[in-house]
C-alpha positions in Angstrom: 75.7 12.8 -14.8 75.4 13.9 -18.4 78.0 16.4 -19.4 77.4 18.5 -22.5 80.5 20.6 -23.6 80.3 23.0 -26.5 83.5 24.8 -27.8 82.7 27.3 -30.5 83.9 30.4 -32.2 80.5 32.0 -31.9 80.8 35.1 -29.7 79.3 35.1 -26.2 77.3 38.1 -27.1 75.5 36.0 -29.8 74.2 33.5 -27.3 70.6 33.8 -26.3 70.2 34.7 -22.6 68.4 31.3 -21.9 70.8 29.2 -24.0 72.2 27.2 -21.0 68.7 26.5 -19.7 67.5 25.3 -23.1 70.6 23.2 -23.5 70.1 21.6 -20.1 66.5 20.8 -21.0 67.5 19.3 -24.4 70.2 17.0 -22.9 67.8 15.9 -20.1 65.1 15.1 -22.7 67.2 13.2 -25.2 69.0 11.1 -22.5 66.0 10.6 -20.3 68.0 11.9 -17.3 66.9 14.3 -14.5 67.7 18.0 -15.1 69.4 18.2 -11.7 72.2 15.9 -13.0 72.9 17.7 -16.3 76.1 19.7 -16.6 76.3 22.2 -19.5 79.6 23.9 -20.3 80.1 26.3 -23.2 83.3 28.0 -24.3 82.3 30.7 -26.7 84.5 33.0 -28.7 87.4 30.6 -29.3 89.7 31.0 -32.3 88.5 28.1 -34.4 88.4 27.1 -38.0 86.5 24.3 -39.7 87.3 23.4 -43.3 89.8 26.3 -43.4 87.3 29.1 -42.6 86.3 31.0 -39.5 82.6 30.8 -40.2 80.6 29.6 -37.1 81.6 26.1 -36.1 81.7 23.9 -33.0 83.3 20.9 -31.3 80.8 19.1 -29.0 81.3 16.4 -26.4 78.4 14.5 -24.7 79.2 12.1 -21.9 76.6 10.0 -20.2 76.5 6.9 -18.1 74.4 4.8 -20.5 72.1 6.1 -23.3 75.2 6.2 -25.6 75.5 3.9 -28.6 75.2 3.9 -32.3 71.3 3.9 -32.5 71.0 6.5 -29.7 73.8 8.7 -31.1 72.0 9.1 -34.4 69.0 10.6 -32.6 71.3 12.6 -30.3 73.2 14.0 -33.3 70.0 15.1 -35.0 68.7 16.9 -31.9 72.0 18.5 -31.0 72.7 19.8 -34.5 69.1 21.2 -34.8 69.6 22.9 -31.4 72.9 24.5 -32.3 71.6 25.5 -35.8 68.5 27.2 -34.3 70.1 28.9 -31.3 73.7 29.7 -32.5 73.4 29.6 -36.3 76.0 26.9 -36.6 75.4 24.8 -39.7 75.2 21.1 -39.1 78.1 20.4 -41.5 80.4 22.7 -39.4 80.5 20.7 -36.1 81.7 17.4 -34.8 80.0 15.7 -31.9 81.9 13.2 -29.8 80.1 10.8 -27.6 81.5 9.2 -24.5 79.8 6.4 -22.5 80.9 7.1 -18.9 81.8 4.2 -16.7 80.2 4.4 -13.2 83.5 3.6 -11.5 85.3 6.3 -13.3 83.0 9.3 -12.5 82.9 10.9 -9.1 80.1 13.1 -7.7 79.0 14.2 -4.2 82.1 12.7 -2.5 81.7 9.3 -4.0 81.6 7.4 -7.3 78.5 6.6 -9.3 79.4 2.9 -9.0 
């Protein structure tokens, strides 16, 4: 059930056509979760500033049942920042990444809970 949400001021027209596919593959790989469970949501073109400027920036949220913790998040942060730098030209010092360890009894899917 990994959920990867990117809010950014980068224009939708600046996104590569295969960005969502590549993002899905990245999240699947770094979390070791099947692609069919990965949800990717991107909100481009937002009015955002970081450090007082409107240069490209992002707010990122990654939620997963498991695979979230200090050690893992260091690796996740590196992979996500490299991905956003290479695909959207967002410098690694112009984004925050928030991690959430989802609880099975708090996440519904397919008419039921993951618990």
